[in-house]
N, C-alpha and C positions, 0 to 999 in steps of 0.2 A: 556641504559644498565641495566639489572636487577641485583640487588645486591644479591648474594648467602649468606644467613645468617644461622646460627645454633642456635636454641633454646635449651638451656641445661635443662635436667630434673633433678629431684632430683637423679636419678641414673647417675653417670658422664658418664658411658658408652653408654647411650642412648641420642641421639641428632636427631633432626629433620630438614633436610633442608628445607627452603622456599624461595620462590621467591617473591621478594618485589619490588614494584615501588619506586623508590628513590624519586619521587615527590611527591606522595600522599599517600604512605605507605600502599597501598592495598597489600594483600599478598595471596598467594596460596600454598596449600600443597596437597599431595596425599592422606591425611586423616586428621582427626581432631587434633587440637592442644591442648595439655593438660599441665596443672600444670607448669607454668613458675617460675622459681626461682627469676630471676631478670628482670626489665624491659629492653626493647630493644630499644636503641636510634640509629637513622639512621642519617648519616651525611648529612648536607644540606637538612634535612626534618624534619617535625613535628614528635614528638615522639608518639609511639603507645600508645593509650589509653587502660586501662585495666578494665575489668568488674569482680569483685569478687563475687563468689558464692560458697556455701558450697558443700560438697560431697566428698566421697572417704576419709573420716577421715580427711579432712583438707581444707583449703581455696584453691580454684583454680583461676587461671588467664587466661581468654580467651581473645585472641587478636581481637580487632575489630578496625574499621576505626574511627577515631576521627569525632563525629558528627557535629563538627562546621566547618569541612573543606569543601570547595566547590569542584564542579567537577574538575577532573584531565583530561586534554587534552593531556596526553603524550601517544605515541604509545606504551611505555612500559607498561602502565596500561592497554591498549587495550590487549596486549598480555596475561596478568594476568587474566582479567576479562573474556575473552571470550574463552580462551582454557583450563584453568585449573580448575577453581572453580565450574563450572556448568555442566560438562560432556557433553553429547551429546546436541547439539543445536537443538532445535525444535521450530520453529516459526509458527505463524498462521496469515491468513488473513480472517477476519470473517465479511463479508458484511451482510447487510439486504437486501432480494430480495424484498424490497419495491420500487425498481427502478433499471434502468440498470447502468451498470459500468461507471463512469466518471472519468475525470482526477484525482481529489482528491483520489479517491479509488485506481486508477491504480498506483499512485505514492506510496500509502501505501503498496500496494501489492508487488511493485517492490522493495522497500527497505527491505521488509522482505525476499524476494526471494533472493536478493543479499547477505544479512546477512546469510542466511541458506547455501548458495554456498561457501560463504567466509570461513566458519568455518566447512565445510563438514557436515552440518546437513540437516534437513527435512523442507520443506515448505508445510504448511497444509492450504488447503481451508475449511472453515466451515461456513455453512449458518445459520445465526441467523434469523429464521423464526418464531419466537414466537409471533409477532404482526400480527395475522392472518387477522384482518379487513383491513390492508394495502398492503397486498401481490399483487404483478403485475403478472400476468400470464406471463410465459416464462422468467422472470427476472433471476431466478437462474440459468437456463440453459444457458441463454445468458452471464451472469458473467463469468461462467467457459469458454464458447466459446471464449470470449474476452481475457481472461488470456492467453489461448493457442494460440490465434492469435499474441498476444503481445510478445511472446516468454518467458513467465514466468510460465510455466505449473507447477500445484501443484503435489506434491509427493503423497499427500492423498487428497481425495476430495469426494463429494457425487457420482460423477460418476466413478471415478477410485476406491473408496474403500479405505481400509486401516486396519491397525491392531487395531485402537482405534475408529472404526466408531460405530454407523452411524454418517455422518457428517451433518446431518439436524437436528436442534434442536427440531423440531416438533416431530422427532422420538426418542427423548431421554427423554420424559416427566417423566418417572419413575424414572430417576437418580436424577432430580431436586426434585421430591417429597419426595424421600428418604433423601436428603439433609436437605430440610426444615423441615421435621418431626424431624430430628436429633436436629436442631437448637432448635425447640420447646421443645423438651424432655429435653434438656440441660438448659432451661431457656435463650437461646441467642435470641429467637424470640418468637412471640406470636400472638395468633388470634385477628385480628381486625373486629369488626362487624359495624363500622361507615358506615352509609348510604352515597351515593353520594350527597345527599342533604346536609348533614351536612358538607362534606368536602368543598362543594361549598360555604356554608355560612362562614367557616373558611377563605377561600381564599378571599372572598369578603371583610370580616372585615379586614383582613391584608392589602389588597391594600387600603382601605379607610383610614387606619391610617398611610399609608406609609411605611408600613413594607413588608419584603419578606414574602410570603405565606409559611407556614410550618405546618405540622400536630402537633397537641398539645399532642400526645402520650397518649391519654385518655384511650385506651384499654389496655395500658401497666399495668394498676393498677387494672384490673378486678381480682376478687378472682377466684380460680380454679373452685368452684361451679357454679360460674356465667357463666364462659366459657363453662362448661359442659352443663348447661342448654340451652344456646343458640345452642351449637353444636347439642343437642338432638332435638331442635325445627327446625334445618336446617336453621337457619338464614344465608343469604349469608354473606361471610366473605373472607378476604385476611390474609396473613401471612406477618407480619413486623418484620424486623430485629431490634433487641435492640441495638441502638448505644451507645457506652460508651466513656467517656473521656479517655485520657491517650494513644493517638495514637502516635505509634513509627515513627520516621523518616525513610524515604526510600531514597536511592541513585539512582535517575534517571540517565540514560546512558547519557542523553541530558541536563536535567535541574539541575543536581546535587543533593543535599540534599534538600528534601521537607517534608512537614508536614502540614496537615489540620486538625483542630480540628472540624470534621463535626457535632459532637453532639452539638455544641455550636450554629450552624448556620442553622441546618436542623432538621426536625422531623424523627422519625423512619422510613425509607424506605420499601415500599412494596417488597417483594422478591418472593412472590408467589401470582398471581392473582385470582380471584374468579372463572375464567374459567379454572383453573388448569394448566395455563401456567406461566412459571416463568418471572421475569423481567430480564433485561440485567445484572444487578448487581449480581444476583445469578447464572444465566445460564453461564455467561462467566468465573466466578470462578470455578463453577463445572467443565465445560468443559476443561479449562486450566489445572487443576488438573489431570483429568482423561486420558487427552490426552498427558499428560506429557510435556506440553509446558514449555520450558525453559526460553524464552525470549518474553515479550510482547511488540511489537513495534506498536504504534497506534498513532492517531491524538492527538496534545496537548490539544484538548477540553476535554480529558478525564483524564487530569492530576489532577484536583481537585477532581476526584472521587476516585482516586487510593488508598487514605487513608481508605475510606469506604470499598473498596475491601481487604485491608490488614486486616481490622477488621474481615470480613468474613472468611478470610484465618485462622486467629487466632481462631476464634470461631469454626471452623470445625476442627481444629487441623493440618491444612495442610501447608506445606512449600511454599511460594509464590514463582512465577517466578521473574526474573529481568525485571524491567520495563524501557522502553525507549519511551518518548513521542516526536514524530516528529513535527516540527513547521509546521504551516499552509501553504498550497498553495494558493496564492491569485492572483488577477488580477494584471496587470502591474500598475494600479493607486492605488493599495492597497485595493481594494473593494473585498468582499468575493466572491468566485466562487460560482455561484448560480446554481442549478439543473435546473432552468427555462431557463438558456441559453442552448438552443438545441445543439449548436456546442461543448458542453464540453463532450457529451457522446462519449465513444471509437467507437460505432457503426457508429457514424456520421463521425468521422475521416476516419474509415475504408472505407465507402462509397465515400469519396471526394479523395481517393487515397493516403492518408498519409501513410507512411511506419511505421510498429510499432517501428523499431529501432530508428527512427527520433523522435517519441513520447517520447520513453524513454530517448533518449539523450537530448531532450529540457527540460524535466521535472527534470532531474539530474543536467543539466547545470545551472538551475536558483537557484538551492538549494545549499547544502552543504553535506560534508561526504566523500569527495574523495580527494586524494593526489594532483589531478590536476584538471583543470577546461577547457577542450578544446572541440571543436566541433568535431563530427565525430566518437565518441566512440562506439563500439560494445559491446554486453553484456560480453564477456570474459574480455574485458578492463575495464568495470565498476566494475566487481568483483574484478579484480586484483588491481584496484586503490581505492576500498572502504576502508575507515577508519572511524569507528564510532566515534572515538574521535574528528573528525573534524565537526561533525554534530553541528551546531550552534543553538541558540534559536531564531534566526530572522526568521521571516516569509519569504517564497520563493516567489518572484515576477515573474509570468509568463507572458512573452510577446508572445502571439500566432502569432503575425505578423511576428515573425522571424521563424515560422514553415516552411515556403516554402523554405528558405535557408537551414535549417537543412535537409529537405526532399531531396533538390537537392544534397546535399553532399552524403547522403546515397544512393540516386539513382545511383548516378555515381559509388559508391562502388559495388552495385548490378549488374550494366551492366558490370562491369569488371570482375565479378565472374561468371564462366560458370554456376554453379548450380543455382545461384539466378537469372541469366539472363533467364534461361528456365522458371522459374517461372513467370518472367515479360511478356515474349513473350505469355505465356498462358493467363495471366491476360489481356493483351492488346487485344488478339484475342476476348476475351469475351466481352470486352467494345466495340470493333469495330461492332461487331455483335448486340449487345444491342442498340447502338446509331443509326447506319445506316442501318442496317437489309438488306432489298432487294435492297437498293440503291447501295450496293457492287455489281457491275456487274462483276468485274474480280476477281476471286477467288484467283488468285496468290498474292493478297495483303494480305491474310491471312496466307501465307505460312511462316513457322519460319525463313527462310533464309531472306525474304523480311523484316519482322518485326525487326530481329536482325540488319540488315543494318540500318534501320530507328532509332532504339535505339543509335547505335554508332554515327550516323550522328548528332542527336540532344542532345547528352549527354553534359551536362553542360549549355545547353540553356532551359531545361524544369525542372520544380520542382516535376513533378508527371506524371505518366503515363496517367492520366486523361486529362493532357494538350494536348496529341496527338489526342484525339477524339474531341477536341473542333473545331469550324468552322474555326479557323485559320489554321488548319492542314487537313481540310477535304480532300484537294487535294490529299492526300497521299492514300486515301481509295476509293474515289468516283470520277468518271470522271465527268468533269464540263460540263454542259449543257447550251448553250446560243443559242438564236435566231439569224438570220442573222442581224436583225436591232440592237440587243445588240452589236454584233460583230462590226458593222459599225460604231456605235457610239463612239467605242474606237479609231478607227483609219482608215483613208482612204486606208491604206496599209495593210488591214487585210487579203484579199484574198491572197496577195503575202506572207504574212507571214505564213498563213495556209499551202500554198504550200511548202514553205521552212521546215516547221515542219515535214510534211509528208515525204519529201525527206531525211531530217536529221534522222528520224526515221528508215529509210531503210539504209542509207549510212553511217551516223555518221561521215561524213567528217569534217574536221576542216575548210574548206572553207565554207560550208553551215551554220556551227556553227556561225562563226564569222558574216556571212551576217545576220543570224537571230537575234543575240544579238544586232547587231547595230540597226535592225529596232525596236525591242522591247524597246530600250533605248528612243524612241520618243513617246511610248504610255504613256499618262498621268496616 
């Protein structure tokens, strides 16, 4: 239950209602909170801390969350954080087309999509293709294809466009250049002329002494005239961001309050490379700001870099989005999912006959973030049961050995649904022709009515439509062909059985049926 409170201003007639989570004291109002006369204490909760600052002729007090408090798991806090404070929800999935979409990427995209739909927002697909040397031809198009196949189509994307495009970073270079120039002009960044050879020597010396390699910030101390001289000489250079101490803590949606003093452990990072392309750190900050991204949901491997990104937001004078870092998706034994595992790519699952809803179901079932954890959920159920406050920090262990069972359950649901069943019939028609081709002599086996009967008869026995084109079920599509010698080896009664088969085919009498099955019983 959200407690409705009133903060009284110096003018008694003015008061501002706020909604507050009684567990963690987060607050939400329709507008800014100003000039509180007395501290507000909530029953059964920590007191709200106050930050005093001057202005408007006197000291003001602004409510903020106590920075020592850990993450709140209350659904009440969920309502405050996601509905009121941040306005329209806009999330993004920003893969690099240096490879094809795999399970880890699909899971990140899925959580972003569900988050957007849960709170009536927009799901953006943005391609981070700034590493031109590692681009894989066709990967960008394939990623969008696979998202659409999986049932999580983006609202804005390179293919579909949108209000804040373009959605390929390689087409936004002027925006990054403007941001980098702004940082240089304000003294927040600087030109670095260190050669690759010098950087390699620094790395080698650090490793030799057992230290973590880091840039020594040498070019940070160049005089303006030295910089101008090197620029006039067209010396190759990059732009580095000036890291500063005093990083402010941030409240991650999953990991709670975090703070990393990156300046103490890292050298100044490159934000603009010599080829004119930005690094991830600058590009994602610029794009998230200009695309009005409200929430950044990404893998937990980026958690330690978030303080660096917040420093960039502060240097550029921009308000940062809310961050939430999703726990890793690991193999059942706890090992890391590797892109070298060919079977983790979504195209591989598609070719094998896996249903997209089964993939989404198993990747959410092994993780967290939902009010229940049952098998067989469809997208609308995942959205309805999604609860960000239930996302845990523990890695999700994926057991792909259970995918067949998930697929079987969702396949049954499709067979029972008239629209989805028609899709299965068309899919199976294509697979039959692909596998058996000219061996299919009777075209009646390709008719929708026949395939529909087969699907209903084998429902609950198969895990995928691809099972039905295996050798085990070839008799459904191809007439068996045996020589007289092969038939005779089966039984001395084979001629009699064949005669009964022909008679039963024409008469269908129970008498012939029982005589036939009785003889078949003795065939080994």
